[in-house]
N, C-alpha and C positions, 0 to 999 in steps of 0.2 A: 414384242419379241417375235422374230421370224423363225419358222422351222425349216426354211429353205424352199418350201413349196410355193408355187405361184397360184393365185386364184384363177378360176376359170374365166372370170371377166378380164383379167390382165392378159391371159393367153389369147383370148378372143380378140382383144384390142390389137395385140401384136400381129395376129393372123390377118386382121382386117386392115393392117397398115395405117392405123389411126395416128394422127399427129400427137406426139408425146408432149402435150402442153404442160404436163406436170413438171417439166424441167425448166420452165420459165422462172425468172427471178421476180417473184411477185412484188417485192419491195420497190422495184423500179416502175411499176405500172402507174402509180399516181404521178410521179414526175414526168413520165412519158406523156401521160394524158394532159398534164398542165402545159407542157411545151407545145404539144400539138394544138391545144386550145388557143394558146397565144398566137400561133401561126394562123389558125383559122380566123381569128378575130382580125388579124393584120392583112391577110391575103385572100381569105375566103375559104370556107370549109371544103376540104378535099379538092382544092383548086388544081392539083396535079392530075386529077382525073377528068376535069372539065376542059382544061387547056393543056397543050403540050408543054413540057418543061425541057430546058437545055441542061445537058451534063455540066457545062461550064458554070452555070449559075450555082448549082449545088456544090461543084468542086470549090468554088470561091467561098461559099458559106461554110463548108466542112473545114477548109483550111483556116479560115478566120477563127472559128471556134476552137480548133485544135491548137493553133499557135497561141491564142490567148491562154488556153489551159496550160500549154507547155511552158509559157512564161510565168506561170504562177497565179494566174487569175482563175479562180475556181468558178465564180458565178458570173453569168452574163449580166452586165449592168442594166440592160433594158428590161429583161424578163425577171431577173432575180433568181433564175434557175441555173443549174450547173451547165457549163459549156459542153461537158461530155454528153449530157442529155440532149442538148441541141444537135450535137454530132450524131447521136443515135437516131434522132428524128429525121435528119437529112438523109441518112442511109436508108431508113425505112421508106421514105418518100420516093427516093430514086428506085429502090427495088420494086415498090408497088407500081410505080409509073412504068417500069420495064415490063412488068407482068400484064399491064393493061394497055400497052401499046401507045402510051402518051409520052414516051421518052425520046428526046432528040439527042442522039449520041454525037456531040460535036467535040469530043475530047481530042486534044492535039496528040496525034500518034507519031509525030516526027521525033526521032531520037537523035540527040547530038552524038557526034562521034566520040567525044571524050569530055568529061566534066572540066570546066575551067579550073586551072591550077593543078590538075591531075597530070603528073609527068611520069 
């Protein structure tokens, strides 16, 4: 039970602007690790830090996993892990690659004037 007071350790952590890792969803960590391991075995461990990666490659992977999930397929048939976990892994890799300067931003930035069929 809490009396509303914060511990000095908590106050210090806030002042030091420490990352609030206590807000992570711990139950997802084993799945995240398993999907990253399957990627490491297939493509090489932390390959996105050794070689540059293209946005379009991960855009395609994210869309494939999302569309499979949206169509009702929960598990990736190759890994046996959830498509949404693969999607999380793709996002994490892109963000990490951006932070480490190994990201090639080849996203298509051309916008159509109006969607087809939109009148």
